[in-house]
KEROPA-785637 format. One record per residue: chain; x, y negated, z of N, C-alpha, C in turn. Coordinates in steps of 0.2 Angstrom, whole numbers, plus 5000, padded with zeros to 4 digits. Layout:
+-------+------+------+------+------+------+------+------+------+------+
| kette |  n.x |  n.y |  n.z | ca.x | ca.y | ca.z |  c.x |  c.y |  c.z |
+-------+------+------+------+------+------+------+------+------+------+
|     A |    X |    Y |    Z |    X |    Y |    Z |    X |    Y |    Z |
...
+-------+------+------+------+------+------+------+------+------+------+
% end
This chain:
+-------+------+------+------+------+------+------+------+------+------+
| kette |  n.x |  n.y |  n.z | ca.x | ca.y | ca.z |  c.x |  c.y |  c.z |
+-------+------+------+------+------+------+------+------+------+------+
|     A | 5094 | 4751 | 5107 | 5092 | 4758 | 5104 | 5084 | 4756 | 5104 |
|     A | 5080 | 4760 | 5099 | 5074 | 4759 | 5099 | 5073 | 4767 | 5096 |
|     A | 5067 | 4770 | 5097 | 5064 | 4776 | 5094 | 5063 | 4777 | 5087 |
|     A | 5067 | 4780 | 5084 | 5066 | 4780 | 5076 | 5062 | 4785 | 5072 |
|     A | 5058 | 4789 | 5076 | 5054 | 4795 | 5072 | 5048 | 4791 | 5072 |
|     A | 5045 | 4793 | 5066 | 5037 | 4791 | 5066 | 5032 | 4794 | 5069 |
|     A | 5027 | 4792 | 5070 | 5022 | 4795 | 5075 | 5019 | 4803 | 5071 |
|     A | 5020 | 4803 | 5065 | 5020 | 4810 | 5061 | 5025 | 4814 | 5062 |
|     A | 5031 | 4811 | 5063 | 5036 | 4816 | 5064 | 5036 | 4818 | 5071 |
|     A | 5034 | 4814 | 5077 | 5033 | 4816 | 5083 | 5028 | 4821 | 5084 |
|     A | 5023 | 4821 | 5080 | 5017 | 4826 | 5081 | 5020 | 4833 | 5078 |
|     A | 5023 | 4832 | 5073 | 5027 | 4839 | 5069 | 5031 | 4842 | 5074 |
|     A | 5035 | 4838 | 5077 | 5040 | 4841 | 5082 | 5037 | 4842 | 5088 |
|     A | 5032 | 4839 | 5091 | 5027 | 4843 | 5097 | 5025 | 4849 | 5094 |
|     A | 5022 | 4850 | 5089 | 5019 | 4856 | 5087 | 5023 | 4862 | 5085 |
|     A | 5029 | 4860 | 5081 | 5034 | 4866 | 5080 | 5040 | 4866 | 5085 |
|     A | 5041 | 4862 | 5088 | 5047 | 4863 | 5093 | 5054 | 4861 | 5089 |
|     A | 5054 | 4858 | 5083 | 5058 | 4857 | 5079 | 5058 | 4852 | 5073 |
|     A | 5062 | 4848 | 5071 | 5060 | 4843 | 5066 | 5067 | 4842 | 5063 |
|     A | 5066 | 4842 | 5056 | 5074 | 4842 | 5052 | 5072 | 4842 | 5045 |
|     A | 5075 | 4839 | 5040 | 5081 | 4836 | 5042 | 5080 | 4828 | 5043 |
|     A | 5084 | 4826 | 5048 | 5084 | 4818 | 5050 | 5092 | 4816 | 5046 |
|     A | 5091 | 4812 | 5042 | 5098 | 4810 | 5040 | 5100 | 4804 | 5044 |
|     A | 5106 | 4806 | 5046 | 5108 | 4800 | 5052 | 5115 | 4797 | 5049 |
|     A | 5120 | 4802 | 5046 | 5127 | 4800 | 5043 | 5127 | 4799 | 5037 |
|     A | 5131 | 4795 | 5034 | 5133 | 4794 | 5027 | 5138 | 4800 | 5025 |
|     A | 5139 | 4801 | 5020 | 5143 | 4806 | 5017 | 5149 | 4805 | 5019 |
|     A | 5152 | 4798 | 5020 | 5158 | 4796 | 5021 | 5160 | 4798 | 5029 |
|     A | 5154 | 4796 | 5033 | 5154 | 4798 | 5040 | 5155 | 4806 | 5041 |
|     A | 5151 | 4809 | 5037 | 5152 | 4817 | 5039 | 5159 | 4818 | 5037 |
|     A | 5162 | 4816 | 5031 | 5169 | 4818 | 5030 | 5173 | 4817 | 5035 |
|     A | 5173 | 4811 | 5038 | 5177 | 4809 | 5043 | 5176 | 4812 | 5049 |
|     A | 5171 | 4814 | 5051 | 5170 | 4817 | 5058 | 5173 | 4826 | 5056 |
|     A | 5171 | 4828 | 5050 | 5174 | 4835 | 5048 | 5182 | 4834 | 5048 |
|     A | 5184 | 4829 | 5046 | 5191 | 4829 | 5045 | 5195 | 4829 | 5053 |
|     A | 5191 | 4825 | 5056 | 5193 | 4825 | 5064 | 5193 | 4830 | 5067 |
|     A | 5187 | 4835 | 5066 | 5186 | 4841 | 5069 | 5192 | 4846 | 5067 |
|     A | 5194 | 4847 | 5061 | 5198 | 4849 | 5058 | 5205 | 4849 | 5062 |
|     A | 5207 | 4842 | 5061 | 5213 | 4841 | 5065 | 5212 | 4842 | 5073 |
|     A | 5207 | 4842 | 5076 | 5208 | 4844 | 5082 | 5209 | 4852 | 5083 |
|     A | 5205 | 4856 | 5078 | 5206 | 4864 | 5078 | 5214 | 4864 | 5077 |
|     A | 5217 | 4861 | 5073 | 5223 | 4862 | 5071 | 5228 | 4861 | 5077 |
|     A | 5226 | 4857 | 5082 | 5230 | 4855 | 5089 | 5228 | 4862 | 5092 |
|     A | 5223 | 4865 | 5091 | 5221 | 4872 | 5096 | 5223 | 4878 | 5092 |
|     A | 5229 | 4878 | 5089 | 5232 | 4884 | 5085 | 5228 | 4886 | 5079 |
|     A | 5224 | 4881 | 5075 | 5221 | 4883 | 5069 | 5214 | 4887 | 5070 |
|     A | 5212 | 4890 | 5075 | 5206 | 4894 | 5076 | 5204 | 4895 | 5083 |
|     A | 5202 | 4888 | 5087 | 5200 | 4889 | 5093 | 5194 | 4894 | 5094 |
|     A | 5193 | 4897 | 5099 | 5188 | 4900 | 5101 | 5182 | 4895 | 5104 |
|     A | 5175 | 4899 | 5104 | 5169 | 4894 | 5104 | 5170 | 4891 | 5112 |
|     A | 5172 | 4894 | 5116 | 5173 | 4892 | 5122 | 5179 | 4886 | 5124 |
|     A | 5182 | 4886 | 5119 | 5187 | 4880 | 5118 | 5185 | 4873 | 5116 |
|     A | 5179 | 4873 | 5113 | 5175 | 4869 | 5109 | 5169 | 4867 | 5113 |
|     A | 5169 | 4867 | 5119 | 5164 | 4864 | 5123 | 5165 | 4858 | 5126 |
|     A | 5161 | 4852 | 5127 | 5162 | 4846 | 5130 | 5169 | 4842 | 5127 |
|     A | 5169 | 4843 | 5120 | 5174 | 4839 | 5116 | 5173 | 4831 | 5117 |
|     A | 5167 | 4830 | 5118 | 5166 | 4822 | 5118 | 5169 | 4819 | 5125 |
|     A | 5172 | 4823 | 5129 | 5175 | 4821 | 5135 | 5183 | 4820 | 5134 |
|     A | 5186 | 4822 | 5128 | 5192 | 4822 | 5127 | 5194 | 4818 | 5121 |
|     A | 5190 | 4818 | 5116 | 5191 | 4817 | 5109 | 5186 | 4811 | 5108 |
|     A | 5188 | 4804 | 5105 | 5184 | 4800 | 5104 | 5180 | 4800 | 5098 |
|     A | 5181 | 4804 | 5092 | 5177 | 4807 | 5086 | 5171 | 4809 | 5089 |
|     A | 5173 | 4815 | 5094 | 5167 | 4819 | 5097 | 5162 | 4814 | 5101 |
|     A | 5165 | 4810 | 5104 | 5160 | 4805 | 5108 | 5156 | 4801 | 5103 |
|     A | 5159 | 4798 | 5099 | 5156 | 4795 | 5093 | 5151 | 4799 | 5090 |
|     A | 5152 | 4804 | 5088 | 5147 | 4809 | 5084 | 5141 | 4809 | 5089 |
|     A | 5142 | 4811 | 5097 | 5137 | 4813 | 5099 | 5132 | 4807 | 5102 |
|     A | 5136 | 4801 | 5102 | 5132 | 4795 | 5104 | 5131 | 4789 | 5098 |
|     A | 5131 | 4793 | 5093 | 5129 | 4789 | 5087 | 5123 | 4785 | 5087 |
|     A | 5122 | 4780 | 5086 | 5116 | 4776 | 5087 | 5110 | 4780 | 5083 |
|     A | 5111 | 4781 | 5078 | 5105 | 4785 | 5074 | 5103 | 4792 | 5077 |
|     A | 5108 | 4796 | 5080 | 5105 | 4801 | 5084 | 5102 | 4798 | 5090 |
|     A | 5106 | 4795 | 5094 | 5103 | 4792 | 5101 | 5096 | 4789 | 5099 |
|     A | 5095 | 4786 | 5093 | 5088 | 4783 | 5093 | 5083 | 4789 | 5091 |
|     A | 5085 | 4794 | 5087 | 5081 | 4799 | 5086 | 5077 | 4803 | 5092 |
|     A | 5084 | 4804 | 5097 | 5082 | 4807 | 5103 | 5079 | 4803 | 5108 |
|     A | 5079 | 4797 | 5108 | 5074 | 4792 | 5112 | 5069 | 4793 | 5110 |
|     A | 5066 | 4793 | 5103 | 5060 | 4794 | 5102 | 5056 | 4800 | 5105 |
|     A | 5060 | 4806 | 5108 | 5057 | 4811 | 5111 | 5057 | 4811 | 5119 |
|     A | 5063 | 4808 | 5121 | 5065 | 4808 | 5128 | 5064 | 4800 | 5132 |
|     A | 5064 | 4795 | 5127 | 5064 | 4790 | 5131 | 5070 | 4786 | 5131 |
|     A | 5071 | 4781 | 5135 | 5077 | 4777 | 5134 | 5082 | 4780 | 5139 |
|     A | 5080 | 4782 | 5144 | 5085 | 4785 | 5150 | 5088 | 4792 | 5148 |
|     A | 5093 | 4792 | 5143 | 5096 | 4797 | 5142 | 5103 | 4799 | 5145 |
|     A | 5104 | 4806 | 5145 | 5110 | 4809 | 5147 | 5113 | 4814 | 5143 |
|     A | 5120 | 4813 | 5142 | 5122 | 4819 | 5137 | 5125 | 4824 | 5141 |
|     A | 5121 | 4830 | 5142 | 5123 | 4835 | 5146 | 5129 | 4840 | 5145 |
|     A | 5128 | 4841 | 5138 | 5134 | 4845 | 5136 | 5135 | 4844 | 5128 |
|     A | 5140 | 4846 | 5125 | 5141 | 4847 | 5118 | 5145 | 4853 | 5117 |
|     A | 5144 | 4857 | 5112 | 5146 | 4864 | 5110 | 5149 | 4863 | 5102 |
|     A | 5153 | 4866 | 5100 | 5154 | 4867 | 5092 | 5155 | 4874 | 5092 |
|     A | 5150 | 4876 | 5087 | 5150 | 4883 | 5085 | 5152 | 4883 | 5078 |
|     A | 5159 | 4884 | 5077 | 5163 | 4884 | 5072 | 5163 | 4892 | 5069 |
|     A | 5160 | 4893 | 5064 | 5161 | 4899 | 5061 | 5165 | 4899 | 5054 |
|     A | 5171 | 4903 | 5054 | 5176 | 4903 | 5050 | 5173 | 4909 | 5044 |
|     A | 5176 | 4908 | 5039 | 5174 | 4913 | 5034 | 5175 | 4920 | 5036 |
|     A | 5170 | 4924 | 5034 | 5170 | 4931 | 5036 | 5170 | 4934 | 5044 |
|     A | 5169 | 4928 | 5047 | 5168 | 4929 | 5055 | 5161 | 4932 | 5056 |
|     A | 5162 | 4938 | 5060 | 5156 | 4942 | 5061 | 5153 | 4939 | 5068 |
|     A | 5156 | 4934 | 5070 | 5153 | 4932 | 5077 | 5146 | 4929 | 5076 |
|     A | 5142 | 4928 | 5082 | 5135 | 4925 | 5081 | 5133 | 4923 | 5088 |
|     A | 5129 | 4918 | 5088 | 5126 | 4915 | 5094 | 5119 | 4917 | 5095 |
|     A | 5119 | 4922 | 5100 | 5112 | 4925 | 5100 | 5106 | 4922 | 5102 |
|     A | 5100 | 4924 | 5100 | 5093 | 4920 | 5102 | 5094 | 4917 | 5108 |
|     A | 5092 | 4910 | 5110 | 5091 | 4908 | 5116 | 5087 | 4902 | 5115 |
|     A | 5086 | 4899 | 5122 | 5082 | 4892 | 5123 | 5088 | 4888 | 5127 |
|     A | 5089 | 4883 | 5124 | 5096 | 4878 | 5126 | 5095 | 4878 | 5133 |
|     A | 5089 | 4874 | 5136 | 5089 | 4872 | 5144 | 5089 | 4878 | 5147 |
|     A | 5086 | 4884 | 5146 | 5087 | 4890 | 5149 | 5094 | 4892 | 5150 |
|     A | 5097 | 4893 | 5144 | 5103 | 4895 | 5142 | 5109 | 4891 | 5147 |
|     A | 5107 | 4884 | 5147 | 5111 | 4879 | 5153 | 5110 | 4880 | 5159 |
|     A | 5105 | 4884 | 5162 | 5102 | 4883 | 5169 | 5098 | 4878 | 5171 |
|     A | 5096 | 4874 | 5166 | 5092 | 4868 | 5166 | 5084 | 4870 | 5169 |
|     A | 5081 | 4867 | 5173 | 5074 | 4868 | 5174 | 5067 | 4862 | 5172 |
|     A | 5071 | 4856 | 5169 | 5066 | 4852 | 5168 | 5065 | 4853 | 5161 |
|     A | 5059 | 4850 | 5158 | 5056 | 4852 | 5152 | 5059 | 4846 | 5147 |
|     A | 5061 | 4840 | 5150 | 5064 | 4835 | 5145 | 5072 | 4836 | 5143 |
|     A | 5071 | 4839 | 5139 | 5078 | 4843 | 5136 | 5076 | 4842 | 5129 |
|     A | 5082 | 4841 | 5126 | 5081 | 4841 | 5117 | 5088 | 4842 | 5116 |
|     A | 5090 | 4845 | 5110 | 5096 | 4847 | 5106 | 5097 | 4843 | 5100 |
|     A | 5102 | 4839 | 5099 | 5103 | 4838 | 5092 | 5107 | 4841 | 5088 |
|     A | 5105 | 4845 | 5084 | 5111 | 4849 | 5082 | 5113 | 4846 | 5074 |
|     A | 5120 | 4846 | 5073 | 5123 | 4842 | 5068 | 5128 | 4847 | 5064 |
|     A | 5124 | 4847 | 5057 | 5129 | 4850 | 5054 | 5135 | 4846 | 5050 |
|     A | 5141 | 4849 | 5050 | 5147 | 4845 | 5047 | 5148 | 4847 | 5041 |
|     A | 5145 | 4854 | 5039 | 5147 | 4857 | 5034 | 5140 | 4860 | 5031 |
|     A | 5140 | 4862 | 5025 | 5134 | 4865 | 5022 | 5131 | 4871 | 5027 |
|     A | 5126 | 4871 | 5028 | 5122 | 4876 | 5032 | 5116 | 4879 | 5028 |
|     A | 5118 | 4886 | 5027 | 5113 | 4889 | 5022 | 5112 | 4897 | 5025 |
|     A | 5109 | 4900 | 5021 | 5106 | 4908 | 5024 | 5113 | 4912 | 5021 |
|     A | 5115 | 4909 | 5015 | 5122 | 4913 | 5013 | 5128 | 4913 | 5018 |
|     A | 5128 | 4907 | 5022 | 5135 | 4907 | 5027 | 5132 | 4907 | 5035 |
|     A | 5125 | 4910 | 5035 | 5125 | 4912 | 5042 | 5123 | 4905 | 5046 |
|     A | 5117 | 4901 | 5042 | 5115 | 4895 | 5046 | 5111 | 4898 | 5053 |
|     A | 5110 | 4891 | 5056 | 5104 | 4892 | 5062 | 5098 | 4893 | 5060 |
|     A | 5094 | 4898 | 5064 | 5088 | 4899 | 5063 | 5084 | 4898 | 5070 |
|     A | 5079 | 4896 | 5069 | 5074 | 4895 | 5075 | 5067 | 4897 | 5076 |
|     A | 5065 | 4899 | 5080 | 5058 | 4902 | 5081 | 5053 | 4896 | 5081 |
|     A | 5050 | 4893 | 5076 | 5045 | 4887 | 5076 | 5039 | 4889 | 5081 |
|     A | 5037 | 4883 | 5085 | 5032 | 4884 | 5090 | 5033 | 4888 | 5097 |
|     A | 5038 | 4891 | 5096 | 5040 | 4896 | 5102 | 5044 | 4893 | 5107 |
|     A | 5045 | 4886 | 5107 | 5049 | 4881 | 5112 | 5044 | 4877 | 5115 |
|     A | 5039 | 4879 | 5119 | 5034 | 4875 | 5122 | 5037 | 4869 | 5127 |
|     A | 5043 | 4871 | 5130 | 5045 | 4866 | 5134 | 5051 | 4864 | 5132 |
|     A | 5055 | 4867 | 5128 | 5061 | 4865 | 5125 | 5060 | 4863 | 5119 |
|     A | 5064 | 4856 | 5116 | 5063 | 4853 | 5109 | 5069 | 4855 | 5107 |
|     A | 5069 | 4856 | 5100 | 5076 | 4855 | 5097 | 5076 | 4851 | 5091 |
|     A | 5080 | 4845 | 5092 | 5079 | 4839 | 5087 | 5086 | 4842 | 5082 |
|     A | 5084 | 4842 | 5076 | 5090 | 4843 | 5072 | 5092 | 4837 | 5067 |
|     A | 5098 | 4835 | 5069 | 5101 | 4829 | 5064 | 5105 | 4832 | 5059 |
|     A | 5104 | 4831 | 5053 | 5108 | 4834 | 5048 | 5109 | 4829 | 5042 |
|     A | 5114 | 4830 | 5040 | 5117 | 4825 | 5034 | 5114 | 4827 | 5027 |
|     A | 5113 | 4823 | 5022 | 5111 | 4825 | 5016 | 5118 | 4829 | 5012 |
|     A | 5117 | 4834 | 5008 | 5122 | 4836 | 5005 | 5123 | 4836 | 4998 |
+-------+------+------+------+------+------+------+------+------+------+
% end
């Protein structure tokens, strides 16, 4: 692994607390991961709750491969350095007309961590837009927590 972010990207990330999009997957890879996620959901009665979708990388190879994809790790390494620990993974799958939401939070605080050396790789396997309730961030309000967004091209 080696850090893949440019100095300009790192400066933007440091200033804004977020950097996106970073293209890390081919369209074929995205389709494969999305299909494997759907198969996993089918084995969980078709519509699993968010709490059922934590730490999937511990039980499903596709989820491990997604979380540890070399291009994802390269981008994370640019921010945190080479000694990385995958602390957690969560899937927030929002079905059509689902009124549910995830409230505003800072990931490190949300997880009970007290170190500033934390980042999040947010990966969209389907289109994420204002119309379908995409993730929103408060730029520049994450002074010790960084959110790295890895997103495929649509």
